[in-house]
N, C-alpha and C positions, 0 to 999 in steps of 0.2 A: 470380572475376570473370566467367567465361563465364556462370555462373548469373545474375549481375546483368544482363548484356547480353541474355540470352534472356528473362528476366522482364520487362525494360523493353520489348523488342520485342513481346512478347505483349500487354502493356498498350496499346502504341501501335497495334497492329493492331485491337484491340477498340475503341479510341477512334475510329480512322479509319472503321471500318465503321459506327459509330454516328453520327458527326458528318458524314461524307462519304458517306453511303449512296448518294446519287444518282450521284455521280461514280464510285464504285467498284462499282456494281451489276453491271456486265458481268463483273467478275472476282471477285465475292463468293465463288463456290464454290471457286475456286482459293485464295483467301486463307484460307478456313476449313479447307481441306485442309492448307495450310501450317501453320496454327495447331495442328492435331492432331499433325503430325510434331514440331513444336517442343515441345509439352507432353510428348510421350514422351521426348524427349531431355533436357528439363529435369529429369525425375524421376531421371535418372542422373547429373546434373552434380555433385551434392554429393560423391558418392563419387569421381567422376573428378577433381574439384579436389583432393581430399585425397591422391590417388595421383600427381598430375602432377609433384610435386617429386621423386619417386623413380623414375618410369618415363617415359622420353623419348617412347615411343609414345603413352602416355596424354596426355602434355603436348602433343604435336602434335595429337592428336584434340581436346583442349579448345581449342586455338588455332583449329582449323578451325571448330569450333562458334561461337566468338566472332566470327570473321571473317564467317561466313555470317549471323549475327545482325546485324552491322553492315551487310552488303550488303542485307539486307531493309529495314533502316531507310533506307538511301540510296535504294533503288528507290522506296519509298513516298513519301518526302519530295520526291524529284526530280519525281515525277509531280504531286504537289500544287503544287509551284512552277510547273512548266510549265503546268499547268491554270489556275493563277491568272493567269499572264501572258496567257492568252487571254481573260481576263475584261475586258470593255471599260469597266467602271464608272468608272475614273479617267482615261480617255483623252479627247482632244478629239473633237467630234462626227463629223468626217470619218473619223477613225481608227476610231471605234466602228462606223461603217457597214461599212468594209472588213473589220474583224475579225469582225463579225457574219456577213458573207457567207462568210468562210473558216472560221468556227468549227467547223461540223460535221465538215469534213474533218480539221482539225487535232486535234480531240478524239478522233475515231475512231482516228487514227494513234497518238496517245498511249496509248490504251487497248490497242491491239494490241501496242505496244511493252511496256507493263506486263505484259500477259498472257504474252508470251514470256519476259520476265525471271522472272516468278513460276514458270513451268513449269520453267525451268532450275534455279532455287533448290530447288524441291520435289524434283526428281530427286537433287540433291546431298544434301538432307536424308535421303532414303531410304538412300543409300549410307553416310552417316555413321552412321545407326541400325544398319545391318547389322554395323558394326565393334564394337558394344558387347560382344557375347558373346566375340568373339575376344580382346578386351583385358581380360576379366574384371571389367568394370564392373557394379556392382549398384546397386539402389535402396536408399538409406539412409532408414530411417524416423525418426520423432521420437525414438526411444530411442538412435539412433546418430548424433547430430549432431556428435560430436567430430571434430576435424580429423585427428588421428592418435593412435595409441596412446601413452600416457605411461608411460615406464619406471618400475619400482617404486622408491619412495624410502623411505629408512629411517624407522622409527617414531621413533627418537631423533634429536634435532637433532645435526648434525655439529659438530665443534669450530669455534669462531669464530676466524678469523684477525684478530688485532687491527689489522693494517694496513688492513683493510677497514672499520674502524669509525670513521674520521675523521668528526667532525661529529655523531656519534650519542650522545655522552655526555649531553648535555642532554636529548635525547629519551628516553634510557633512564631518567634520573632522574625526568622528568615522568611517565612511564608507571608506574614503580614507586610513585610518590606516589599516583597515581590508584587503583592496585590495592589499596593499603593503607588507603584511606579507609574508616574503620570506621563513619562516619555512614550510609553506604549499605549496608544489610543485604541488599538484594535481590541476586540474581545479576546482575552487570553484565557486559555484553559490550563489550569495548573493541576497536575495529577499527583496525588500522594499514593505511592505504591509500596507494597510489602506483603509478606505472608500473613496469614490469619493470626490474630492475637498480638500483632506487633504494635498496635495503637493508632492505626490510620484514622478510625472513626473518632477516637478520643481526641486526637490532635485536631481533626477537622472541627470538632465541637468547640474546642478551646478558641480556635481562630474565629469561628462563626459568632461566638459570644463576646468577642473582643470589643471593648468600648471604642478603640481607635477606628475600627471598621464601621462602627455605627455612624460615625460622623462622615465617613468617606463615601458610603453608598446610601442612596435613598430608598433602596429596595433590596431586601434580603429574604431568601427562603431556603428551606432544607427539605430534600426528598430522599427517601430510602428506596433504592432500586432492587437490589438482591438478584437472585438467579431467575426467578419467575415473576414477570411483571406485565402489566397491560399498559402500553405506551399512552393510550388515551386517558387512562386513569391518572398517570403521572402528569400529563399536560393539564388535566383539570385541577389537580392538587396545587400545581404552581400558579395557575390562573386565579383560582379562588383565594389563594394565599395573598397574592399581590392586588387582586381586585375583588374583595369580599362580596360586593354587590352583585357580581356576575353569577354567584351561586343561586340567587333567587330570581334570575332573569327568566321571563316568560315570553315566548317559548325558550327553553334552555338551548345552549349552544350545541349543535349537532357534532358528532364525531368527525364528520367531513370538514366542518368549518373550524374545528378546534385548533389545529396548528396555526391557521391564519390569525385567529383571535388572539392567541398567545403571543405571536410575533408582534402584532399590532400594539398590544399592551406593553411588551418589554422594550420596544423600540424607543418609546418616550421616556425610558428610565435608565439610570445608571445602576445596574443590578449586580448582585452577588448571589449566585445559586450554587448550593452544595448538592451534588449527586453522589450519594453515599452507596458504595458497594456495587459498582458497575463491573460485571463479570466478563463481557465479551465485546469485541469490536462491533459486532452486529447490533448489540444493544445501543452503543453510542450512535451508530448510524441512524437508528430510529429516533433517538432522543434529540439529536442536533437539528432536526427539521423544524422544531418549534422554538429554537433558541437563536435569535437573530444577533447580528453584530451591529450595534448602533454607532460604533466608532466613537465611543465616549468613555473608554477605559472600563467597560463592564467586565466582570470576571466570573468564571465558573471554576469550582473546585470539584475534582473527581477523586474518590477513593477507590482503589482497585487492587487486586492481586496480580494483575497482568500488565506488564510493561507495554505489550502490544496495544492495549486500550489507550494508554497514555500517549503513545506515538500517533495513533490514529486521530485522537482528539485534538492535538496541537503539535505539529512537527517542529514548530519554531520555539517551543518551550520544553526544556529538559524536565523529565519526571523527577519529582522529589521522592527519592528512595529512603525510606526510614531505616535506620540502623538498629541493631540489637543493643540493649543496654550493656554498659561495661560492668566490671566486677563491683565497683563502688556503688553505682546506681542500682544494680541488682540487689545488693545487700540492703540499701536504703529502702527499697520498695518492699522487700520481704519482711524486714523488721516492722515497717510501718503498718503492713496488713496484719502481721501476726499479733502485734500488741495494740492495734487500733489507735495509734498515736504517733506523732513525729518524734523520732529519737535521733539525737546527734551522734555521729560516729564515735566520739569519745565516750559515749554513754552506752554503747552496745554491750549487752551482757557478756562478760569475758568467757564464761563457761559455754556459751552457745556460739561463739564466733566461728570456731573451726567447722563445726557441723553445719552452720549456716552457709559457710563458703562452699562446702561440698554440695549442699542442696541447691544453691544458686547456680553452680556449675552444671548440675543436671538440667536446670531450666534453660541454660544457654543464652541468657539475656532476653528471653521472650517475655514481655510484660504480662500477657495473659496467664502464662504458666506460673509466673511468680505470684500474681494476684490470687490464683486458685490455690496454690500451695500455701500462701500466707493465710488464706481463709481457713484452710484445714488446720494449720498450726494454732490459729487463734482459738480453736475449740479444744485444744489439748493443754496439758500442763506446760508451763514455760520453763522446763528444766531440760538438762542434757539428755536424760534417759528417754523422755518423750520425743524429743527432736531426733535423737539418734535412731529410735525405733521407726520413726516416720521415714527416715532416709533408707533404712534397711528393707522396709516393707512396701515402700511406695511403688505403685503400679499405675502408670498413666492410663491404663485401660480398664481399671475397675471403677466403682461408683465414685470414689473420691476424685479421680482424674477425669470423670466422664465429661464434664463441662469443657475442659481443655481439649480432650481428644476429639470431641465432636467438631469443634471449630477446625482443627487440623484435618480431620477426616473429610470435611466438606471439600477441601481443595483436592483431595485424592479422588473422591467420588465424581467430581466434575470432569475428570480427565477422559479423553477418548480412550477406547480399550487398548489401542496400540501404545499410547503414552503410559497407561497403567503398568504394562509390562516393563517399560523402560524405567519407570519410577521404582518399582519393586526390586529391580536389579541392584539398586543402590543398597539394599538390605545386606548384600553380601560383603560389603566393605567394612573393615573395622572402624571403630569410633576414632575420629580425628585423622582418618587416613587421607593422604593427599591423593585424590583420584584424578587420573589423567583423562581429560575429555576425549583425546584421540583414541585411547585404548578402550574406554567404556563403550564408545560408539561402535568400535570394531567388534566388541563382544555382542552388542545388540544385533549387528548385521549377521554375525555368525549364528546367533540363535534364530534368526529369521523374523525378528520383531518388525523390521522395517520393510514396508510394502514397496513394490516397484512402481516406478513412475517414468513414463517415456520422456517427460520434460526435464527430469533431473537425474543425476547419478544417485545410486543408493547411498553413497557416502555423503553427498550433499543433503539427502533427506534425513540421514541419521544425525548430522550436525544440526539440522533444523529442529529435530525432536529435542535434542539437548538444549538448544536455545529456548525452545518453548517452555521446558521445565524451569529454566532460569527465569524467564519472563513471568511465569506463574508463581515465582518466589518459592518454589519447592526445593531448588538447588541454589547454592551460593557459589558464584565464581570467585575463586581466591587469586587467580592470576590469568590474565588474558594472553593469548599468543600474539605474534607479530601482525597477524591478519585480522585481529579483533575477535576471533573465536575463543571459546573457553579452553585454556591450556590445562588448568587444574581447577577442581571444584570440590566442594564438601557439602555435607548435608547436616542441617540443624539436628541436634540430638533428639529432640522430641519427634521430628519428622522421621528420623531414622528408626526410632522406636515404633512409630506407626507403620513404617515400611516393613520392619521385621515381623510385627504382629500380623499384618495383612498377608505377607508372604507365607507365613506359617499356616494361617487359616486357609489359604488357597492352595496349600501344598506347592507353592511356587518356588520357595527357597527354604532350606533348613540351615540354620546358622549354628555352628558349634563355636562358642566364644568364651566358655568358662574353663579355667584351669581345672583339670581333673574330670572334665566331661568326657565320657567314654564314647568314642566314635564307632564302636562296635554296633551302636544303635542303627547305623546305616543299613545293616542287614534287615532290621525290622521295619524301619521307617520307609525305606525305598523312596527317598526324596527325588523330585524332578531335578532339583539343583541343590548342591551342597557347598557351603562355605566353611572351610576349616580354618578358623582363626587361632585355634589352639587344639592340637591333636594328641589325644592320649589313647593308645590302643593296648588292650590287654591280651590280644591274640593276633597272630599274623594272618595275612590273606584276606582282609576285609574288603568287600566291594559292594557295589549296588548296580545291577545291570540296567536299570531303567533311568539312571541319572544322566541328565543332558549337559550339566555344567558342574565341574569340580574345580573350585578355587581355593588355593591354600595361601596363607599369608604368614609372614615371619615377623616376630617382634624381637628386637635386639635383646631384651631382658630374658628371652627364652632360648637364645642361641646356644647356650652352653648345655642345654638339656636335649635328650632324645625325644623330640616331639611326636614321633611315631609315623611321620610321613613315609619313611622307608619301609614300613610294614604293610602299607596298603597294597592290595593286588590290583594294580592299574589295568591289568589285562581283562579284569572282569567288568570294567566300565566301557563296554563295547559300543554304546550308543552316544558317547560324548560328542558334543559340538564345540565345547569350550573346555580347555584344560590349562590351568595356570599353577605353577609350582614356584615357590620362592625360598631361596636359601636351603635347598635340598641337595645332598650329595648323591647324585644319580649313579655314580660309579658303584655304589653299594647295592644297586638293584640286582636281584637274581634274574635269570633268564625267564622264569615263569611270571615275573612281575610286569614285564614290558607290555605296554598296550599295543600289540602288534596290528590289530585289524581295525584301526580307528577310521572307518570308511566315512563317517559323518563329520569328523573333526574339521572345524573351520578356523579355530583360533588356538594357537599353541604359545603360551607364555612361560618361559623358563628364565626367571630373573634371579641373578646372584646365585646361580646353581653351579655345582661342580658337575660337568657333563663329559661323558666319554666321546672320543673322537668319532666313533662310528655310530653315534646316537641315531641318526636318521636312517641307518640301514635296518634298524630294529622296528621301524614303523612302516605301515602301509598307508600312504596319503593319496587320496583321490580328489578330495574337495577342500584341502587346506588353503586358506586365504591369507592368514597372518602368522608370521613367526616373530616372536619377540625374545631376544636373547640378551637384553641389556644387562650388563654387570656379570654375566656368566663367564666361566673359565673352563674351556675344554682341555682335554689331554693333548699334549704336544702343540698347543696353540693353534689348532686347525679344526674346523668343522667341514666335513665332506658330505655333500648331499647329491648323490648321483642320480636319484630318481627324478623323473619328470613330473612336475606338479603344475599342470596348465592353469589351474585356478588361482595360483599364488599371486597376491597383489601387494602385500606389505611385508618387508623384511627390516627388522631393527637389530643391528648387530652390536658389536663392542669393539672398541679401539684395539684391544689386546690380542685379537686372533684373526687368522685368515678364514674367509668363508668361501668354500669352493662349491659352486653351483653351475649348472649348464645354462649360463645367462642367456645365450642366444636362443634357447628353447622356451624362455619364460617371458613372452611378449606382453603379458597382461600386468606386469609389475608397474605399480604406481608409486611406491615408496621404497627407497633403498637408503638406509640411514646408518651411519657409523659402521661401514663395512670395508674391510681391507681386502682389495682384489687387484693389487697393482699389476700382476702378471697377465690378467685377462680383461683389462679395462676396455679394450676395443669391442669385446663381445656385447657390452652394454648398448651398443648402437642399435641392436635389435629390439631393445626395450623402449619402443617409441611412445608408450603411454606414461612414462615416468613424469611425475609432478614434483617429487622430492628426491634429491640425490645428494648425499653427503658421503664422500669417500675418504679413506684414510691411507696415508703412506707412512711407513715406519722406517727409521734409520736415516742416516745422512746421505745426500746425493749431491753430485757436483752440478754445476750450471748446465753443462751439456746434457746430462741425463735428465735434468728438470725440464729442459726445452723439449726433449723427445717425449717425455711423459705428457707435457701439455699438448703436444700435437695429437697424441692418442685421445686425450680428454676432449679436445676440440672435435675430433671425429665423432665422438659420442654426442656432444652438444649440438652438432649439426642435424642429428636425427631426432633429438628429444625436444620437439618444438613446444611441448606443453609444460615444460619445466617452470615452476614458480619459486622453488627453494633449492638453492645450490650451495654446496660447501666442499672445501678441500681442507683437510687437516694433515699437515706434514710434521714429521718428527715423531717423538714418543709422547705419551700422555703428559709428561712433565717437562718437556723441553721443546725445542723447535728444530725444524729441518728446512731445507730450501723449498719454497712454495712454487709448485708447477702451475702458475696462473699468469696468463698474458692478456686478460681482458676479453669481454664478450661482444665487442662492437660489431664484428662481422658475422655473428652467429644468429640463426633464426630465432633463438630463445632470448635474444638481447632485450627485446621489448616486453617479454613476459616475466622474467625473473624479478621477484619482489623482495626476496630474502637472500642475502649473501653472507656466508660464514667462511672467513679465510684465516687459517692459522699457519704461520710459518714465515720465514724471511723471504722478502721479495728477491727475485732473480737479479743477476748482475745488470747494472745500468737502469734499474728501477728504484731509485732512491725514494722518490715520492710518486705514487700513482697519479695518473691524469684523470680528469673527469670523464673523458671518453671511454676509459677502461671499464667503467661501471655501468650497469643497466640504467636506462633513463627513468624507469618507474620503480626504482629501488625504494622499498619502504623501511627495511631494516638492514643494517650493516654491522657485522661483528668482525673486528680485527684483533688478532692475538699473536704475540711473538713476531710481529712484523719487523721490529727493531728499526723503525723509521728514524732517520737522523734529523730530517727537516719537519717543521710543523705541518701536520696534515690538514689542519683546519681550513686554510685558504682553498684547498681542493674540495674537501668534503662538504663545506658549507654551500657549495654550488649545486649539490644534489637536491633538486627542488621537491622531490616526492618523499624524501627521507623523513620518517617520523621517529625512528628508534635508532640510536647510535650507541654501540658498546665498544669503547677502546679498552681492550683487555690487557692482560699482563704483558709488559714489554712490547706493546704495539708501537710505542714512541719512546725513544731514549734521549730526546732533547730536553731542554730545561724550561722552555717557554711556549705557551699556547696563546693564540690571539683569535678571538671570535669577532668578525667584522660587522659593521652596521649593515643590516639587511640580510646577513647570512643565516643559514639554517632556518629559513622562514616557515617551515612546516614541522620542525623538530619538536616532539612532545616529551620524549624520554632520552636522557643522557646518562650513561654509566661510564665512569672512569676508574679503572682498576689497576693497581700495581704499576703506576708510572713512577718509578722510584727516583727518577732524576728531575722530575717536574718541580720547579721552584716558583714560577710565576705564571698566573693565568689572567689574561686581560680580556674583559668583556666590554665591547663598545656599545654605546647607546643604540638601541634598535636591533641588536643581535638577538637571535633566538626568540622572536616575538610571541611564540605560543608554547614555550617550554613549560611543562607542568611538574615533571619529576626529575630530580637530579640526585645521583648517588656517587659519592667519592670514596673509594676504598683503598686504604693503605698507600696513599701518596705521601710518603714520610718526610719529604723535603718541602712540601707545600705548607708554609707557615702562616698563611693568611688566606681568607676566602677571596675569590674574585668579587667584583662589584655587582652582587646579585640584586641590589636594589634597582638595577637597570633592566631586570627581568620581572615585571610586575605580575606576570601570569603564573609564577612558580607556586605550586601548591604543596610540594613535599621536598625536603632536603634531608638526606641520610648520609652521615659521614662516619665511616668505619675505620677504626684504628688510625686516628689522626695523629699528627705529631703533637708533642706537648704544647708547643707554641700555638698551633691552630686550635687545639681544644680550649686553651686558656682564653684566646681571643674571642672564641664563640661564646664561652660562658661568662666572659666579662663584658666590658663596654666597647672594646675596640671594634668588633665586627657586628655589634648589635644593630646598627643602622642598615646593615646589608641584609639582615634576615628578619627584621621585625614584621615585615609584611607577609611572611610565609606561614600559613596555618599550621603546618606540621614539620617540626625540626627534631631530628634525633641524632645523638652521638652514640655510637656503639664501640665498645672496646674489643669486642670479639667479632671475628670475621665469620659471616654466614655464607656457606657455599650455595650457589644457585645452579641448578641444572639447566 
C-alpha cells in the first residue's frame, strides 16, 4: 500500500504542477526534486512490501514512506485550500477590496511556508533512501512481481477429506457430465473459479479421482501451478507423468525441445490434465503452448480465482463458478469437523444449535473458514459455554484464524497497487450493505485511485477495476445492470474483515461500527478516511483536518436515536474529497458547522437527508464531479445551485423536488437522473456529453401541453448524440400523467439508446406504440402506467435486441397477452408487475427461445400459469402475491408439468420492492 500512496502522490504532484503552475511557480524546483526522490523510493517499494510481513525493520521503513507520502499530499492540498480562501471571487465587494490589498502579503507568506515544508520533506526522503541498502531492499523487475516465494506443492493431488466436500456432490456430477460430453470433440478447457477457500482444488480432486473418468480417459495427470512457477518444470512433470521412460532418457530432453516433445506425446492420447491454481492469463498463455488439441475429446481442468483466466483458456466454455455453502450445508460441515464424525441434522446437539448458526453466519458459507473453525472447536469442550466463548472471542487474524486469513490475504497481496486501494475502500461499507457499483466507482474516481488512460475514459477504467475485483472473486455481484455491469455488489464477511484489518493497519480507513464507540477519537487518530457506521459523540465540534473521505451510514434500527452526526464540525474537514451523509437532518446544522471551503471535494452524497433549500450556497465547489441526492427532501421542494461547477459530471436527483442549475453552463455533464426541470428543459441541449438522462414531470397535463414538452425534449435529444439511457417519468411518484414521448426514429441518438424507461399514459392517438418508435438497439425497456388497452406483445416481440422487458404497474389494462412463435428471440429477463386485469397468457411454441428469468408480481386475476414447458431455457420463476387459484395450481398437480423443468421456482406472499 505504500507503493499505492507514493504512486498517487507522484500523480498528484504532476497534476498540481500542470494545473496550478502559476501558484506553485516559486517552489517548482523543490517539487521536482521531491518527485525525483519519490520515484527512486517507488522503484524499491514492491520488494519492500513483500518483505514487510517478515521483517519489522522493513515494515517500519514502509510505514515511514507511506506517512511521508501522506504528508506531501497534506502539504500541497492545504496550500491549495488556503490559497483559494484568499481568492475574492465569491466575496462581497467590500471584502474583495480588503482581501485584494492584503493578498500579496498573504500569498507570499503561504509560499514561504510551503517552501519550508517541502525542504523538510525532501531531507527526510533522502534519509529514507539511505536506509535501502542496509535493509537489503532491491528493485523488483517485471519478471519478479510475485509477492513471496511459494512452497513446492506435490505433483499428485493429496487425498480428499470427505468432511470438506459438503455441498460439492452436485458440482462433481455436473463437471463429470461435461467432461464426458462426446459431442464436443475439440479439446475443451473447463475452469473451476471462485475465491480462496471455496473448495476449487477439493472439487477438482474429487473429479480427478472419479472412477467414471478413469474409464473415459487413457491418460490423466495433475499439476499444481500457483503464483510462481517455471513453465519448463511444469512441462517436464506432465511429460514424465504420462511417459515415465522419458525421465531417464539420455541425453535428456532440452528446454528448447520440451514443448514439442510434450505435444507429440499428448497428441496420441485422449488426456485429462488438471492445472491447479492458475493465477494469471499470462500463465495460461505460457502453458497452452505444450497442450495440443488432438480433436479426440481431450479435456483440461483449470482451477483459478480469476474469471479472466477462464475466459482466456476457452471462450466457448462457461466458467464453472463455485457457490458458497447454504445454511444447512454450513451447519453440516461445522458439526462434522467439530465432532470428527457424520451427524444427521436431527441429532445436532440442541444446546449448540443456535450458537452454531451464529458461527456459520460469520463464516459466510466459505468451506475453508468452516473447516478451520470446526478444527478449533474440536479441541474445546463440546458445550454451549465453550462454543459461545469462541464466538465472542474469535478473531480471524489471530493464530487460530491464521490458516484461513493467509489464504484470503494471498488474493489481496496479489492485487496491483491501484486495485488494493479499490479493494480496501469496501472496508467502509457496513456488513450486508447493498453497495452500488456506480457509486463506489465514482468514489474511487473522486479519490484519485483510477489512473488516466488516453484510450479509455476514467469512468470506463473504474468500471474495469470493479470488474477485475469481481473476476478475482474478491467481490460478489448481487445484481447486474441492463448493460451487464455490476449494479449492486457485496463482500464476503471474511474478506470484509480482511479489508478492515488491512485498512486499519495501513491507516487507509478507520471504521466506527460499534454502538457506543466514541467518535471523538477522530481527533487523536486523524484517519485518512473515516466510515461512521454508528456515531456516538460526547462533545460537539469534532473534526479531523487530514481526513480525505467521510462516509456515514444509517441503520433503520438506530433512526430513533440521536446518532451524533449533527454534532460533527464538518467545517474542519477541509481536505475532503468524498463526503456522504445518510438520514441526517441538515437543517439543524449551525452556521459554523457548514463545510464551506471544500476545494478538493469531488463526490457529495446526501441520501435520505432533510436539506435546506439554500444548501449549495453554503459550499464552495471548484472540483465537484458527483452530486447524489437520492431520497433527500429539501425545504420548499426546491434545490437551487447558482454557482458554476465546470467539473460536474453526475447528478442524481429525486422525483419529489425541482433542481435549479445553470444547465447551459455545465457541458461536462454525463449523468442526469431523476431530476425535475420541466421549465428549463431546453437548456439541456448544451449538455452534449450526456450518456444517461432520466427526467421527471409532475402533475397532470393535457395533450397539447404534452406535445409541446415533447418538442422541447426532442430539441435536447438532437444534441445529445451519445445518449445510451433515456427515461421520462410523468405524473407523481404514485400515479401517472400524460407521457410526453413521440418516438426517437428521427433523432441522432436513435441508434445509440439501449435502455428506455417510460412512465405515464401515451398521448392521444397512441393506443399501442409502433416498433418504429423504439430505438433499434434497445436492450432494456421499462413501461409503467402506460394503461395500454391493446396487447403490446405483438409490437414489443419484434424488438430484436431486447434482452430485458419490464411491464410495470398498469402498463397494460387488457385481459390477454399472447407471445407468438419466434417472438422475443433475444429476451432473457421478463418482469410483469401489477397487471391487475390480466386473466390469460398464451405462449406459443418457439416464443422467447432464450428466456432465463421470469417474475410475475401481483397479477391477481391470473389463475393459471402460461405454458412454460414451451420455454425450455427458463432457469428461474418467481411468483409474488399470486391469486389463491394460481398458488394452488402451482403447489398441486395442475401446473406441475409446466414448471418441472425449471431449476428454481419460488412463490412469495410478500412483495419486495426493487429500485
